[in-house]
RODO-2510 file (C-alpha; in nm, 4 decimals, decimal comma):
residues 499
     n   res          X          Y          Z
     1     m    -2,0766     6,0974    -2,6777
     2     n    -1,7779     6,2635    -2,8438
     3     r    -1,6184     6,2915    -2,5005
     4     i    -1,6577     5,9197    -2,4457
     5     n    -1,5259     5,8297    -2,7938
     6     d    -1,2252     6,0574    -2,7499
     7     y    -1,1430     5,8890    -2,4183
     8     v    -1,1744     5,5370    -2,5582
     9     n    -0,9643     5,6271    -2,8659
    10     s    -0,6913     5,7627    -2,6376
    11     l    -0,6553     5,4204    -2,4753
    12     i    -0,6245     5,2157    -2,7931
    13     p    -0,2714     5,1778    -2,9434
    14     q    -0,2568     5,2437    -3,3156
    15     n     0,0107     4,9852    -3,3990
    16     i    -0,2023     4,6810    -3,3254
    17     p    -0,4165     4,5084    -3,5918
    18     k    -0,7373     4,6912    -3,6957
    19     r    -0,9489     4,3952    -3,5912
    20     k    -0,8002     4,4165    -3,2408
    21     q    -0,8624     4,7927    -3,2330
    22     l    -1,2333     4,7487    -3,3144
    23     s    -1,2712     4,4706    -3,0593
    24     l    -1,1062     4,6797    -2,7861
    25     r    -1,3128     4,9848    -2,8734
    26     e    -1,6377     4,7920    -2,8389
    27     e    -1,5260     4,6356    -2,5133
    28     l    -1,4184     4,9701    -2,3619
    29     l    -1,7339     5,1516    -2,4766
    30     s    -1,9470     4,8815    -2,3195
    31     h    -1,7560     4,9083    -1,9930
    32     v    -1,7759     5,2909    -1,9828
    33     c    -2,1492     5,2844    -2,0629
    34     d    -2,2096     5,0378    -1,7811
    35     r    -2,0367     5,2756    -1,5371
    36     i    -2,2383     5,5736    -1,6653
    37     d    -2,5661     5,3835    -1,6218
    38     y    -2,4620     5,2921    -1,2681
    39     y    -2,4093     5,6572    -1,1671
    40     k    -2,7340     5,7619    -1,3337
    41     d    -2,9203     5,4950    -1,1373
    42     i    -2,7941     5,6338    -0,8068
    43     g    -2,8996     5,9906    -0,8910
    44     y    -2,6245     6,1675    -1,0858
    45     d    -2,7062     6,3667    -1,3977
    46     t    -2,5667     6,2694    -1,7396
    47     d    -2,2590     6,4967    -1,7392
    48     s    -2,1658     6,4058    -1,3836
    49     s    -2,2156     6,0356    -1,4574
    50     i    -1,9847     6,0545    -1,7601
    51     g    -1,7193     6,2405    -1,5615
    52     k    -1,7232     5,9949    -1,2698
    53     a    -1,7202     5,6939    -1,5058
    54     l    -1,4148     5,8274    -1,6891
    55     d    -1,2449     5,9051    -1,3584
    56     d    -1,3044     5,5445    -1,2509
    57     m    -1,1448     5,4208    -1,5721
    58     g    -0,8433     5,6452    -1,5233
    59     n    -0,8492     5,9922    -1,6739
    60     d    -0,4959     6,0886    -1,5832
    61     e    -0,2530     6,0973    -1,8788
    62     s     0,0026     5,8660    -1,7109
    63     v    -0,2721     5,6146    -1,6375
    64     k    -0,3868     5,6291    -2,0001
    65     s    -0,0301     5,5688    -2,1166
    66     d     0,0040     5,2676    -1,8879
    67     i    -0,3256     5,1171    -2,0087
    68     r    -0,2258     5,1802    -2,3703
    69     s     0,1087     5,0023    -2,3152
    70     k    -0,0612     4,6984    -2,1645
    71     f    -0,3058     4,6762    -2,4545
    72     e    -0,0157     4,7023    -2,6979
    73     e     0,1690     4,4280    -2,5123
    74     l    -0,1296     4,1959    -2,5217
    75     h    -0,2583     4,2621    -2,8723
    76     f     0,0399     4,3626    -3,0853
    77     e     0,1327     3,9987    -3,1623
    78     r     0,0556     3,8637    -3,5103
    79     t    -0,0461     3,5014    -3,5626
    80     w     0,1986     3,4516    -3,8463
    81     w     0,4868     3,5252    -3,6114
    82     s     0,4431     3,1828    -3,4487
    83     f     0,4665     3,0062    -3,7852
    84     v     0,7753     3,2038    -3,8841
    85     a     0,9462     3,1346    -3,5479
    86     g     0,8740     2,7618    -3,5713
    87     a     0,9909     2,7454    -3,9330
    88     v     1,3147     2,9310    -3,8527
    89     i     1,3965     2,6977    -3,5616
    90     l     1,3239     2,3880    -3,7697
    91     a     1,5263     2,5210    -4,0637
    92     m     1,8268     2,5946    -3,8409
    93     n     1,8286     2,2393    -3,7116
    94     l     1,7912     2,0929    -4,0592
    95     l     2,0930     2,2974    -4,1679
    96     c     2,2978     2,1373    -3,8906
    97     w     2,3442     1,8253    -4,0997
    98     p     2,5058     1,9778    -4,4115
    99     l     2,6976     2,2298    -4,1993
   100     g     2,8409     1,9553    -3,9732
   101     l     2,6949     2,1030    -3,6554
   102     w     2,5566     1,7741    -3,5303
   103     v     2,7667     1,4950    -3,3899
   104     m     2,7273     1,2799    -3,6941
   105     s     2,7168     0,9253    -3,5610
   106     a     2,6281     0,7226    -3,2579
   107     d     3,0004     0,6468    -3,2190
   108     y     3,0815     1,0198    -3,2085
   109     n     3,3403     0,9846    -3,4846
   110     d     3,2804     1,3387    -3,6064
   111     e     3,3324     1,5425    -3,2918
   112     p     3,2627     1,9153    -3,3265
   113     t     3,5252     2,1811    -3,3822
   114     v     3,5384     2,5069    -3,1868
   115     f     3,3792     2,6896    -3,4815
   116     t     3,0924     2,4452    -3,5289
   117     a     3,0321     2,4362    -3,1535
   118     f     3,0036     2,8160    -3,1398
   119     i     2,7624     2,8210    -3,4356
   120     s     2,5610     2,5563    -3,2539
   121     f     2,5527     2,7780    -2,9428
   122     a     2,4385     3,0688    -3,1613
   123     m     2,1543     2,8615    -3,3078
   124     i     2,0353     2,7599    -2,9640
   125     f     2,0568     3,1245    -2,8579
   126     v     1,8164     3,2267    -3,1358
   127     m     1,5568     2,9888    -2,9953
   128     l     1,6158     3,0895    -2,6314
   129     f     1,6071     3,4599    -2,7163
   130     g     1,2724     3,4035    -2,8874
   131     v     1,1418     3,2426    -2,5670
   132     v     1,2687     3,5279    -2,3486
   133     f     1,1334     3,7945    -2,5858
   134     a     0,7918     3,6272    -2,6072
   135     r     0,7743     3,5922    -2,2290
   136     v     0,8599     3,9561    -2,1648
   137     k     0,6097     4,0766    -2,4283
   138     k     0,3509     3,8101    -2,3375
   139     y     0,3309     3,6844    -2,6955
   140     r     0,1321     3,3675    -2,6430
   141     k     0,1211     3,2455    -3,0021
   142     l     0,4941     3,2973    -3,0471
   143     l     0,5567     3,0777    -2,7429
   144     v     0,3295     2,8082    -2,8848
   145     g     0,5143     2,8155    -3,2195
   146     i     0,8540     2,7782    -3,0495
   147     g     0,7226     2,5004    -2,8249
   148     v     0,5816     2,2992    -3,1164
   149     a     0,9108     2,3351    -3,3105
   150     n     1,1068     2,2056    -3,0107
   151     v     0,8771     1,9052    -2,9735
   152     i     0,9342     1,8158    -3,3395
   153     i     1,3113     1,8527    -3,3045
   154     a     1,3197     1,6437    -2,9841
   155     g     1,1204     1,3728    -3,1615
   156     c     1,3683     1,3724    -3,4502
   157     f     1,6608     1,3416    -3,2071
   158     l     1,4994     1,0366    -3,0490
   159     f     1,5159     0,8550    -3,3805
   160     c     1,8241     0,9935    -3,5562
   161     f     2,0621     1,0345    -3,2576
   162     y     2,2115     1,3568    -3,3997
   163     p     2,1931     1,6181    -3,1226
   164     q     2,3367     1,9688    -3,1342
   165     s     2,7104     1,9721    -3,0763
   166     a     2,6888     2,2533    -2,8185
   167     f     2,5577     1,9990    -2,5684
   168     y     2,8489     1,7660    -2,6418
   169     v     3,0936     2,0493    -2,5702
   170     l     2,9152     2,1502    -2,2496
   171     d     2,9052     1,7963    -2,1141
   172     l     3,2623     1,7081    -2,2103
   173     n     3,3906     2,0313    -2,0506
   174     t     3,1916     1,9656    -1,7337
   175     v     3,3160     1,6078    -1,6954
   176     c     3,6797     1,7043    -1,7608
   177     l     3,6694     1,9991    -1,5191
   178     i     3,5181     1,7842    -1,2445
   179     d     3,7779     1,5115    -1,2990
   180     r     4,0698     1,7552    -1,3057
   181     f     3,9804     1,9919    -1,0235
   182     t     3,7678     1,7901    -0,7784
   183     p     3,8205     1,4652    -0,5854
   184     f     3,5564     1,2869    -0,7964
   185     y     3,6503     1,0164    -1,0469
   186     m     3,4993     1,0739    -1,3918
   187     v     3,6868     0,8080    -1,5884
   188     d     3,3683     0,6060    -1,6464
   189     f     3,1935     0,9112    -1,7902
   190     l     3,4872     0,9922    -2,0156
   191     e     3,5026     0,6373    -2,1487
   192     y     3,1401     0,5396    -2,1735
   193     y     2,8826     0,8029    -2,0819
   194     v     2,9661     1,1474    -2,2246
   195     g     2,7929     1,0639    -2,5513
   196     g     2,4830     0,9366    -2,3765
   197     i     2,4750     1,2310    -2,1355
   198     f     2,4795     1,4973    -2,4043
   199     y     2,2200     1,3101    -2,6076
   200     i     1,9863     1,2864    -2,3072
   201     n     2,0571     1,6456    -2,2007
   202     c     1,9678     1,7704    -2,5461
   203     i     1,6315     1,5894    -2,5404
   204     v     1,5555     1,7011    -2,1828
   205     f     1,6491     2,0611    -2,2646
   206     l     1,4144     2,0727    -2,5628
   207     a     1,1371     1,9040    -2,3654
   208     l     1,1684     2,1534    -2,0784
   209     c     1,1735     2,4474    -2,3199
   210     s     0,8567     2,3170    -2,4848
   211     l     0,6869     2,2626    -2,1498
   212     y     0,7801     2,6143    -2,0386
   213     c     0,6492     2,7673    -2,3617
   214     f     0,3154     2,5845    -2,3413
   215     t     0,2716     2,6592    -1,9691
   216     v     0,3366     3,0326    -2,0047
   217     a     0,1120     3,0485    -2,3126
   218     v    -0,1753     2,9017    -2,1090
   219     l    -0,1126     3,1498    -1,8260
   220     i    -0,1163     3,4394    -2,0729
   221     k    -0,4407     3,3095    -2,2233
   222     k    -0,6010     3,3028    -1,8775
   223     g    -0,4597     3,6440    -1,7851
   224     r    -0,2532     3,4994    -1,5010
   225     a     0,0956     3,5642    -1,6417
   226     k     0,2720     3,8356    -1,4448
   227     t     0,4307     4,1250    -1,6273
   228     v     0,8094     4,1001    -1,6300
   229     k     0,9562     4,4032    -1,4577
   230     n     1,2735     4,5572    -1,6002
   231     g     1,2340     4,3353    -1,9048
   232     k     1,5020     4,5114    -2,1107
   233     i     1,7619     4,4872    -1,8337
   234     k     1,6869     4,1191    -1,7724
   235     t     1,7070     4,0449    -2,1443
   236     v     2,0476     4,2121    -2,1669
   237     v     2,1677     4,0128    -1,8635
   238     f     2,0452     3,6900    -2,0239
   239     v     2,2248     3,7630    -2,3517
   240     a     2,5493     3,8527    -2,1719
   241     a     2,5385     3,5454    -1,9463
   242     y     2,4573     3,3094    -2,2334
   243     f     2,7408     3,4254    -2,4554
   244     a     2,9809     3,4261    -2,1609
   245     v     2,9029     3,0546    -2,1115
   246     a     2,9237     2,9882    -2,4868
   247     v     3,2582     3,1663    -2,5313
   248     f     3,4077     3,0033    -2,2203
   249     s     3,2859     2,6581    -2,3291
   250     c     3,4323     2,6945    -2,6770
   251     a     3,7566     2,8367    -2,5392
   252     i     3,8277     2,5420    -2,3086
   253     y     3,6898     2,2786    -2,5464
   254     p     4,0339     2,2085    -2,7083
   255     w     4,1744     2,1504    -2,3598
   256     s     3,8892     1,9090    -2,2827
   257     e     3,9489     1,7206    -2,6075
   258     a     4,3184     1,6831    -2,5231
   259     y     4,2359     1,5863    -2,1632
   260     e     4,0032     1,3116    -2,2813
   261     r     4,2377     1,1931    -2,5574
   262     d     4,5439     1,1767    -2,3302
   263     y     4,3626     1,0426    -2,0261
   264     p     4,5854     0,7674    -1,8878
   265     k     4,4423     0,4162    -1,9170
   266     w     4,6346     0,1466    -1,7408
   267     f     4,4432    -0,1684    -1,8220
   268     n     4,3148    -0,2940    -2,1527
   269     e     3,9969    -0,4659    -2,0432
   270     y     3,9796    -0,6674    -2,3638
   271     s     4,3146    -0,8360    -2,3013
   272     s     4,3460    -0,8502    -1,9237
   273     c     4,3532    -1,2275    -1,9325
   274     i     4,6271    -1,4808    -1,8739
   275     s     4,9035    -1,3931    -2,1162
   276     e     5,2070    -1,6080    -2,1796
   277     e     5,4132    -1,3942    -1,9433
   278     t     5,1611    -1,3975    -1,6586
   279     g     5,1091    -1,7704    -1,7005
   280     v     5,4807    -1,8382    -1,6586
   281     l     5,5068    -1,6141    -1,3533
   282     y     5,2045    -1,7777    -1,1939
   283     d     5,3440    -2,1270    -1,2483
   284     n     5,6826    -2,0293    -1,1004
   285     i     5,5283    -1,9006    -0,7771
   286     e     5,5041    -2,2005    -0,5468
   287     l     5,2643    -2,2317    -0,2569
   288     l     5,4405    -2,2395     0,0835
   289     d     5,7471    -2,0617    -0,0629
   290     d     5,8828    -1,7659     0,1316
   291     y     5,6879    -1,4558     0,0343
   292     r     6,0082    -1,2534    -0,0153
   293     i     6,1240    -1,4979    -0,2837
   294     a     5,8010    -1,4431    -0,4821
   295     a     5,8148    -1,0635    -0,4347
   296     d     6,1758    -1,0462    -0,5527
   297     y     6,0925    -1,2682    -0,8495
   298     l     5,8065    -1,0393    -0,9563
   299     k     6,0170    -0,7257    -0,9128
   300     e     6,2962    -0,8744    -1,1248
   301     n     6,0446    -0,9159    -1,4060
   302     g     5,9300    -0,5525    -1,3822
   303     w     5,6171    -0,6046    -1,1734
   304     m     5,4969    -0,3659    -0,8999
   305     t     5,2267    -0,3729    -0,6385
   306     i     4,9342    -0,1409    -0,6954
   307     e     5,0238     0,0568    -0,3821
   308     a     5,3883     0,1038    -0,4865
   309     y     5,2906     0,2156    -0,8351
   310     e     5,0396     0,4695    -0,7025
   311     k     5,3039     0,6235    -0,4771
   312     s     5,5286     0,6767    -0,7801
   313     l     5,2704     0,9008    -0,9525
   314     d     5,2018     1,2717    -0,9171
   315     k     4,8899     1,3813    -0,7303
   316     v     4,6553     1,4160    -1,0291
   317     t     4,7707     1,0986    -1,2036
   318     a     4,7496     0,9045    -0,8780
   319     k     4,3859     1,0131    -0,8421
   320     q     4,3171     0,9031    -1,1985
   321     f     4,4830     0,5689    -1,1276
   322     r     4,2654     0,5190    -0,8195
   323     g     3,9643     0,6002    -1,0340
   324     e     4,0446     0,3123    -1,2671
   325     i     4,1635     0,0591    -1,0111
   326     r     3,8480     0,1071    -0,8015
   327     r     3,6610    -0,0900    -1,0699
   328     f     3,8444    -0,3990    -0,9504
   329     s     3,7291    -0,5667    -0,6331
   330     f     4,0255    -0,7607    -0,5012
   331     e     3,9788    -1,0167    -0,2306
   332     e     4,0973    -0,9036     0,1089
   333     g     4,4359    -1,0333     0,2172
   334     y     4,5843    -1,0554    -0,1331
   335     e     4,8622    -0,8310    -0,2594
   336     v     4,7984    -0,7429    -0,6234
   337     w     5,0791    -0,6936    -0,8751
   338     f     5,0872    -0,5770    -1,2363
   339     n     5,3483    -0,4833    -1,4958
   340     p     5,3426    -0,1086    -1,5822
   341     s     5,5456    -0,1732    -1,8975
   342     r     5,2598    -0,3868    -2,0308
   343     l     4,9956    -0,1184    -2,0010
   344     k     4,7466    -0,1324    -2,2894
   345     d     4,9417    -0,4262    -2,4301
   346     i     4,7104    -0,6261    -2,6529
   347     s     4,8947    -0,9456    -2,5629
   348     g     4,7625    -0,9224    -2,2091
   349     n     4,8124    -0,7105    -1,8984
   350     g     4,6365    -0,9098    -1,6306
   351     f     4,7091    -0,9225    -1,2609
   352     i     4,8991    -1,1554    -1,0333
   353     a     4,7942    -1,1667    -0,6699
   354     v     4,9586    -1,3422    -0,3779
   355     r     4,8533    -1,4035    -0,0186
   356     k     5,0847    -1,4840     0,2700
   357     n     5,0147    -1,6441     0,6059
   358     e     5,1399    -1,5505     0,9507
   359     n     5,4686    -1,7309     0,8798
   360     n     5,5295    -1,5149     0,5722
   361     k     5,4692    -1,8153     0,3488
   362     i     5,2595    -1,8003     0,0319
   363     s     4,9166    -1,9467     0,1043
   364     g     4,7399    -1,8334    -0,2131
   365     k     4,8015    -1,7078    -0,5657
   366     s     4,5867    -1,5877    -0,8569
   367     v     4,6417    -1,4723    -1,2136
   368     g     4,4460    -1,3232    -1,5033
   369     n     4,1550    -1,0876    -1,5455
   370     l     4,0298    -1,0025    -1,1993
   371     h     3,7937    -0,7458    -1,3478
   372     t     3,4856    -0,7614    -1,1285
   373     e     3,5861    -0,9801    -0,8388
   374     m     3,9229    -1,1300    -0,7667
   375     y     3,7708    -1,4763    -0,7753
   376     n     3,5203    -1,7007    -0,6004
   377     s     3,2347    -1,4661    -0,6908
   378     d     2,8972    -1,5898    -0,8123
   379     f     2,9672    -1,4211    -1,1409
   380     g     3,2593    -1,2245    -1,2756
   381     f     3,2501    -1,0690    -1,6180
   382     g     3,5711    -1,0968    -1,8171
   383     y     3,7051    -1,0705    -2,1677
   384     s     3,9615    -1,2959    -2,3273
   385     r     4,1718    -1,2762    -2,6387
   386     q     3,9955    -1,4446    -2,9247
   387     s     4,1277    -1,6249    -3,2274
   388     d     3,9981    -1,5304    -3,5710
   389     e     3,9241    -1,8981    -3,6269
   390     r     3,6123    -1,9708    -3,4260
   391     r     3,4027    -2,2788    -3,4495
   392     d     3,0368    -2,2163    -3,5242
   393     d     2,8866    -2,4654    -3,2819
   394     m     2,9304    -2,4384    -2,9041
   395     k     2,6515    -2,6783    -2,8203
   396     e     2,9048    -2,9560    -2,7643
   397     l     3,0705    -2,7472    -2,4922
   398     i     2,7385    -2,6938    -2,3165
   399     a     2,6640    -3,0647    -2,3491
   400     a     3,0031    -3,1421    -2,1946
   401     f     2,9209    -2,9198    -1,8979
   402     d     2,5885    -3,0941    -1,8436
   403     k     2,7721    -3,4276    -1,8171
   404     l     2,9970    -3,3054    -1,5345
   405     k     2,9383    -3,4209    -1,1795
   406     k     3,0923    -3,3387    -0,8467
   407     g     3,3972    -3,5509    -0,7764
   408     d     3,5243    -3,5439    -1,1368
   409     r     3,9022    -3,5177    -1,1570
   410     e     4,0546    -3,1776    -1,2307
   411     e     4,2641    -3,3050    -1,5204
   412     d     3,9567    -3,4588    -1,6855
   413     v     3,7572    -3,1360    -1,6594
   414     l     4,0453    -2,9268    -1,7898
   415     a     4,0864    -3,1642    -2,0817
   416     v     3,7626    -3,0122    -2,2073
   417     f     3,7562    -2,6641    -2,0496
   418     s     4,1198    -2,5537    -2,0578
   419     s     4,2817    -2,2969    -2,2846
   420     d     4,5496    -2,5358    -2,4069
   421     a     4,3404    -2,8372    -2,4961
   422     g     3,9863    -2,9554    -2,5302
   423     v     3,6677    -2,8069    -2,6695
   424     v     3,6942    -2,4669    -2,4975
   425     y     4,0107    -2,3848    -2,6895
   426     q     3,8012    -2,3440    -3,0023
   427     y     3,5878    -2,0676    -2,8523
   428     g     3,7665    -1,8924    -2,5689
   429     e     4,0044    -1,9495    -2,2849
   430     i     4,0630    -1,9406    -1,9128
   431     y     4,1051    -1,5811    -1,8073
   432     t     4,1379    -1,6279    -1,4316
   433     k     4,2784    -1,9086    -1,2212
   434     s     4,3914    -1,9390    -0,8616
   435     a     4,5276    -2,1832    -0,6097
   436     s     4,5332    -2,1706    -0,2313
   437     l     4,6066    -2,3872     0,0700
   438     e     4,3437    -2,3780     0,3421
   439     n     4,3755    -2,6121     0,6417
   440     g     4,5881    -2,8498     0,4383
   441     v     4,3376    -2,8593     0,1495
   442     l     4,4546    -2,7485    -0,1949
   443     k     4,1806    -2,5410    -0,3586
   444     t     4,2013    -2,4458    -0,7256
   445     y     3,9660    -2,2236    -0,9222
   446     y     3,9189    -2,1489    -1,2941
   447     r     3,7009    -1,8965    -1,4746
   448     v     3,6440    -1,9472    -1,8468
   449     y     3,4852    -1,7237    -2,1107
   450     s     3,3537    -1,8775    -2,4326
   451     f     3,1126    -1,7938    -2,7085
   452     g     2,9776    -1,9581    -3,0178
   453     t     2,6607    -2,0691    -3,1932
   454     v     2,4012    -2,1922    -2,9474
   455     y     2,0831    -2,1440    -3,1507
   456     p     2,1743    -2,2412    -3,5099
   457     n     1,8209    -2,1951    -3,6427
   458     e     1,8093    -1,8233    -3,5633
   459     k     1,8492    -1,5939    -3,8629
   460     s     2,0689    -1,3184    -3,7213
   461     w     2,4270    -1,3680    -3,6066
   462     y     2,3493    -1,1995    -3,2775
   463     d     2,0653    -1,4404    -3,1975
   464     r     2,2674    -1,7481    -3,2967
   465     v     2,5775    -1,6646    -3,0954
   466     q     2,5694    -1,6434    -2,7158
   467     d     2,8299    -1,5935    -2,4434
   468     r     2,8973    -1,8578    -2,1819
   469     y     3,0939    -1,8195    -1,8605
   470     f     3,2125    -2,1241    -1,6691
   471     e     3,3460    -2,1444    -1,3123
   472     f     3,5059    -2,4513    -1,1595
   473     t     3,6285    -2,5073    -0,8022
   474     f     3,8366    -2,8109    -0,7034
   475     e     3,9573    -2,9425    -0,3692
   476     n     4,2588    -3,1708    -0,3787
   477     g     4,2000    -3,2247    -0,7491
   478     l     3,8281    -3,3132    -0,7306
   479     l     3,5414    -3,0971    -0,8596
   480     t     3,3360    -2,9462    -0,5776
   481     n     3,1437    -2,6798    -0,7663
   482     g     3,0807    -2,5840    -1,1271
   483     k     2,8609    -2,3122    -1,2748
   484     m     2,7638    -2,2009    -1,6223
   485     h     2,6381    -1,8439    -1,6678
   486     w     2,4737    -1,6900    -1,9654
   487     d     2,3478    -1,3367    -2,0189
   488     d     2,0315    -1,3790    -2,2260
   489     y     1,7977    -1,3770    -1,9274
   490     p     1,5851    -1,0692    -1,8436
   491     d     1,6380    -1,1093    -1,4690
   492     g     2,0138    -1,0849    -1,4837
   493     y     2,2968    -1,3335    -1,5099
   494     e     2,1378    -1,6699    -1,4463
   495     y     2,3368    -1,9883    -1,4056
   496     r     2,3044    -2,3573    -1,3562
   497     s     2,5358    -2,5678    -1,1446
   498     v     2,6954    -2,9067    -1,1636
   499     k     2,4802    -3,1571    -0,9765
***
């Protein structure tokens, strides 16, 4: 019996908890005794049975060492480690607020510095290193503790919108590098989506980490988790690769900030309506005039075609310009002009477009915000300059629209819905208009944006005030089509038409 006890004791590591040692000893003794009984049953004597049973278990010293290492790997873990790991991860994220390591508002007004970004990378590394270490050592409870902490943090991010700044740096760098060194346009991401991307990425990252931790913990529990070979080498590679990414990201982050800050923006979407200048130019371009007269007139006033302006730019800036101009869908056959000296001008930087026929005569013209479609679209979203003095009630404007009927005179309709007179002046203005000659018929078009109180009994300002978009088409001065759009419908931009 001493021989059997000595063998079993040689397999049990001494640096695991005493309770685990006793449990392993009982399990191993039971297994060895079962093997001894088997050999006795088939005719071996006691000594021979013990020898063969121990040989089956592995009596070689290298085999014993390997078994001992596996037991140590499986049973060395303490339960309290999982609580400590979870508490450390939670505490690090709570410290992000006073240390300024989170992007501190939904408007991203407090963007991270290089120092805070690197500290944020270091905090994330602590969590990832814990995952890698627990996986290599097969520490199931440690993985569960890290996974639970990440679920709590992800839940907090869903409600407070304060993700780790390392993700902001990674996403901003990625978008800027793609825009600068590839053919892809990333202007929309730089203007609107970087904040949302890094917020979503942060949540997804934490969710995937949690899922990985829980999955591996279950596999370890069932004995199906494979042993990681060359664990030390792989851990060193992970650490080196992670900090290489972190250092590189922090190093180029100032460049990305400057790239985003100085990114050229040609059109102020909130003032691309009909300004005083564009209105005068539009009125002075006469239908059936020689096209060269109109082109020379526009050039004299500092205007250029989109194609000519793009050719004047260097390669990178020209690509950026194409990235912004592609948002505009201009009607085929029209030549679009704008004034580069009015870029970002709050007074208005809209477009003027002209179309010529086969005789080089002007057969169509348009002016204003051609933001979504040049004109004649079912719906075109646009912004207009607004006065600080806004009437509270727009119901009279809606009532005026409902009274319209096909065949109404253009001057009568514009007396209500024009920017210079009528009810619409109190709430908005015309931001696109056009005129064209088609088979001897003069067609005119107006797009109007207005807003004001529609539901006065609602408590909140947002619920009381609604946008309205009006479109009117005339032929030889008579109304042929009129639409009113509004955006408070779940199925999209609904409209009703003039009967």
